[in-house]
SERO-4910 file (N, C-alpha, C, O; in steps of 0.05 Angstrom, whole numbers):
BEGIN
 pado doro    nc1    nc2    nc3   cac1   cac2   cac3    cc1    cc2    cc3    oc1    oc2    oc3
  Met    A   -243   -123    174   -226   -110    194   -205    -94    179   -195   -102    158
  Ser    A   -196    -73    192   -176    -55    181   -148    -65    189   -145    -78    210
  Val    A   -128    -58    173   -101    -65    179    -84    -40    182    -86    -21    166
  Thr    A    -68    -39    204    -50    -18    208    -23    -27    198    -13    -48    204
  Gly    A    -10     -9    182     17    -15    172     34     10    174     25     32    168
  Tyr    A     58      6    183     77     29    184    105     19    179    112     -4    184
  Val    A    122     38    170    150     33    167    164     58    179    158     80    172
  Ile    A    182     53    199    197     75    212    225     74    201    239     53    202
  Phe    A    234     97    191    261     99    181    279    115    200    269    134    212
  Ile    A    304    108    201    324    126    213    342    132    189    356    115    178
  Gly    A    341    158    181    354    166    156    339    152    133    315    156    131
  Ser    A    353    137    117    340    123     95    337     93    100    331     78     82
  Thr    A    342     85    125    342     57    132    317     49    148    312     61    169
  Pro    A    301     30    138    278     21    153    287      5    178    302    -14    175
  Val    A    279     14    202    288      0    226    265    -13    241    270    -30    259
  Cys    A    240     -6    234    217    -18    248    194    -17    229    188      3    217
  Trp    A    180    -39    227    156    -40    210    137    -61    221    145    -79    235
  Ala    A    112    -57    214     92    -76    224     67    -75    206     61    -56    193
  Ser    A     53    -97    207     27    -99    193      9   -116    212     14   -140    216
  Arg    A    -12   -103    223    -29   -116    243    -58   -109    238    -64    -86    231
  Arg    A    -75   -128    243   -104   -122    243   -110   -105    267   -100   -109    289
  Gln    A   -128    -85    262   -136    -68    285   -155    -84    302   -171   -101    293
  Lys    A   -155    -78    328   -172    -92    347   -201    -84    346   -219    -98    354
  Thr    A   -206    -60    335   -233    -50    333   -242    -50    304   -226    -49    286
  Val    A   -268    -53    300   -279    -52    273   -286    -23    267   -301    -10    281
  Ser    A   -276    -13    245   -281     14    236   -302     14    214   -303     -3    197
  Thr    A   -319     35    215   -340     37    195   -332     56    173   -347     59    154
  Ser    A   -308     68    175   -299     85    153   -268     85    152   -255     78    171
  Thr    A   -259     93    129   -230     96    125   -218    116    144   -197    113    155
  Phe    A   -233    138    148   -225    159    167   -218    147    194   -197    152    206
  Gln    A   -237    131    205   -233    119    231   -209    100    231   -192    102    250
  Ser    A   -206     83    212   -184     64    212   -157     78    208   -137     70    220
  Glu    A   -156     99    192   -131    115    188   -124    130    213   -100    132    220
  Leu    A   -143    141    228   -138    155    253   -126    136    274   -107    143    288
  Ile    A   -138    113    276   -128     92    295   -100     84    287    -83     81    304
  Ala    A    -96     79    261    -69     71    252    -48     93    258    -25     87    265
  Leu    A    -56    118    255    -38    140    261    -31    141    290     -7    145    298
  Arg    A    -50    136    308    -45    135    336    -25    113    343     -6    116    358
  Ile    A    -30     89    332    -12     66    336     16     72    326     35     65    340
  Thr    A     18     85    304     45     92    293     59    112    311     83    109    316
  Ile    A     45    132    321     57    151    340     66    137    365     87    144    376
  Glu    A     50    118    375     59    103    399     85     89    394    103     88    411
  Lys    A     88     77    370    112     63    363    135     82    359    158     76    368
  Val    A    130    106    348    151    126    344    161    135    372    185    138    375
  Arg    A    143    138    391    152    145    418    171    124    429    191    131    442
  Gly    A    165     99    425    182     77    434    210     77    421    230     73    434
  Val    A    210     82    395    235     83    380    252    107    389    276    105    393
  Ile    A    239    130    394    253    153    404    266    147    431    289    154    436
  Ser    A    251    135    448    261    128    475    285    109    473    304    112    487
  Leu    A    283     90    455    306     71    451    331     85    441    353     81    451
  Ile    A    327    103    421    350    118    410    363    135    431    387    136    434
  Lys    A    346    149    447    356    166    469    371    149    490    390    159    502
  Ser    A    362    125    495    375    108    515    403    100    506    420     93    523
  Phe    A    409    102    480    436     97    470    453    122    471    477    121    464
  Gly    A    441    144    480    456    169    483    457    184    457    474    202    453
  Cys    A    440    177    438    439    191    412    418    213    412    399    212    427
  Glu    A    423    233    396    405    256    393    383    249    373    388    236    353
  Val    A    359    257    379    336    253    361    327    281    352    321    298    368
  Phe    A    325    284    326    316    310    315    286    310    313    274    292    300
  Met    A    274    329    325    245    331    326    235    356    310    251    374    307
  Pro    A    212    356    300    192    335    301    198    312    281    211    317    261
  Val    A    189    288    288    192    265    270    170    267    249    147    269    256
  Pro    A    178    267    223    157    269    202    142    242    200    154    221    199
  Ile    A    116    244    198     99    221    193     83    228    168     68    248    168
  Leu    A     85    211    148     71    216    123     48    196    120     51    172    126
  Met    A     25    206    112      2    189    108    -14    197     83    -11    220     74
  Asp    A    -30    179     73    -44    184     48    -73    191     52    -88    192     32
  Asn    A    -82    197     76   -110    204     81   -112    234     87   -107    242    109
  Gln    A   -121    249     67   -122    278     70   -145    286     89   -143    306    102
  Gly    A   -165    270     91   -187    276    110   -178    277    139   -186    294    154
  Val    A   -162    257    146   -151    257    174   -133    281    178   -134    294    199
  Leu    A   -116    286    159    -97    309    162   -113    335    165   -106    352    181
  Gln    A   -134    339    149   -150    364    150   -165    365    177   -167    387    189
  Ala    A   -175    343    186   -190    342    212   -171    350    235   -179    364    253
  Leu    A   -147    340    234   -128    345    256   -118    374    255   -111    386    275
  Asp    A   -119    386    231   -110    414    227   -132    434    235   -126    456    244
  Gly    A   -157    425    232   -179    444    237   -191    440    265   -179    431    283
  Asp    A   -216    449    266   -231    448    292   -253    426    291   -274    429    303
  Lys    A   -247    404    277   -266    383    275   -272    371    302   -254    368    319
  Asp    A   -297    365    307   -306    353    332   -312    323    327   -328    316    310
  Ile    A   -298    306    341   -302    277    338   -323    268    359   -320    274    383
  Lys    A   -343    254    350   -365    246    367   -363    218    379   -375    212    399
  Arg    A   -349    200    365   -348    173    375   -326    170    396   -303    178    392
  Lys    A   -334    160    419   -317    160    443   -290    146    438   -269    156    446
  His    A   -290    123    424   -265    109    420   -246    124    401   -222    120    401
  Leu    A   -257    142    385   -241    158    367   -230    183    380   -209    193    372
  Val    A   -245    193    399   -237    218    413   -209    214    425   -193    233    423
  Leu    A   -204    192    437   -178    187    450   -156    187    429   -135    200    433
  Ser    A   -160    173    407   -140    173    385   -136    201    374   -113    209    370
  Phe    A   -157    215    369   -156    242    358   -140    261    375   -122    275    365
  His    A   -145    261    401   -131    279    419   -103    270    425    -85    286    429
  Tyr    A    -98    244    424    -71    233    427    -53    243    405    -30    252    409
  Val    A    -63    242    380    -48    251    357    -44    281    358    -22    291    353
  Arg    A    -66    296    364    -63    325    365    -43    334    386    -28    353    382
  Glu    A    -43    320    409    -24    326    430      5    321    421     23    337    427
  Ala    A     10    299    407     37    293    397     46    314    378     70    321    378
  Val    A     28    325    361     35    346    343     41    372    358     61    385    353
  Ala    A     23    379    377     26    403    393     52    403    409     64    424    413
  Gln    A     60    380    419     85    377    434    110    379    417    132    380    427
  Gly    A    106    378    391    129    379    373    143    352    370    165    350    360
  Leu    A    129    330    378    140    303    375    140    295    346    159    284    336
  Val    A    117    300    332    114    291    304    104    315    287     92    334    297
  Lys    A    109    313    262     98    332    242     85    315    221     98    298    208
  Leu    A     59    319    216     44    303    197     46    315    170     46    340    166
  Gly    A     47    298    150     48    307    122     34    287    104     28    265    112
  Tyr    A     29    296     80     14    280     60     34    266     41     54    278     33
  Ile    A     28    242     34     42    227     13     21    214     -4      4    201      7
  Pro    A     23    216    -30      4    203    -47      5    172    -43     26    161    -38
  Ser    A    -17    159    -46    -19    130    -43      1    115    -60     12     94    -52
  Asp    A      6    125    -84     24    110   -102     53    113    -94     70    100   -106
  Lys    A     59    129    -73     86    131    -63     88    123    -33    109    126    -21
  Asn    A     66    113    -22     65    106      6     75     77     10     60     58      5
  Ile    A    100     74     19    112     48     23     96     31     43     95      7     40
  Ala    A     84     44     63     69     29     83     45     14     71     35     -6     82
  Asp    A     36     22     47     14      8     34     22    -21     26      5    -38     22
  Leu    A     48    -26     25     57    -53     20     48    -72     43     43    -96     38
  Leu    A     44    -60     66     37    -76     90      7    -77     96     -1    -92    113
  Thr    A     -9    -62     81    -37    -60     88    -56    -69     65    -79    -74     71
  Lys    A    -46    -71     41    -63    -77     19    -51    -98      1    -27   -101      0
  Ala    A    -68   -113    -12    -59   -132    -33    -54   -116    -58    -72   -100    -67
  His    A    -31   -119    -71    -25   -105    -95    -18   -125   -117    -10   -147   -112
  Gly    A    -22   -115   -142    -13   -131   -164     18   -130   -165     30   -115   -151
  Arg    A     29   -147   -182     58   -150   -184     72   -124   -191     92   -117   -179
  Val    A     61   -109   -210     74    -84   -219     74    -63   -196     95    -52   -191
  Val    A     52    -59   -183     51    -39   -161     68    -48   -138     82    -32   -126
  Phe    A     67    -74   -132     83    -84   -110    113    -79   -115    126    -69    -97
  His    A    122    -85   -138    151    -81   -144    158    -52   -145    181    -44   -138
  Arg    A    140    -35   -155    145     -6   -155    148      5   -127    167     21   -121
  Leu    A    130     -2   -109    132      6    -81    157     -5    -67    170      9    -52
  Leu    A    162    -30    -73    186    -43    -61    212    -29    -70    230    -27    -54
  Ala    A    212    -20    -94    236     -7   -105    240     21    -92    262     32    -93
  Met    A    220     32    -79    223     58    -65    237     55    -38    246     75    -27
  Ile    A    240     31    -28    255     27     -3    284     28     -9    294     11    -26
  Pro    A    299     46      2    328     48     -4    343     21      2    338      9     23
  Gln    A    360     13    -17    375    -12    -14    405     -5    -10    421    -10    -28
  Glu    A    412      5     13    440     13     17    455     -9     32    479     -6     37
***
């Protein structure tokens, strides 16, 4: 089973993070990354709503960085998704981008802090990723 992991920052402070097994079984990294992206955007919507309820301004679009270039390219192009359970995730993400809610970008795996929550790492890699989280 695939694991979804995300870290949401306000400024340089992590305010929300999670690591959860996905409810569906994915047959490819593309599928699991697309589902994880949809879940992350759902959580971002909730955080935005909470921040706005405090009367604070939210600067849009919210940047979301991911390490799967295939998903980013598919969302950028005219790729047609054939699996019904993925179609919903695909269009949900595309709609969030089109609405200006989020802006997707690439981050190399060796700099992706969310990988701390989704993969087992050796001590050296674990501490290197951990050191990337600001300690203010």
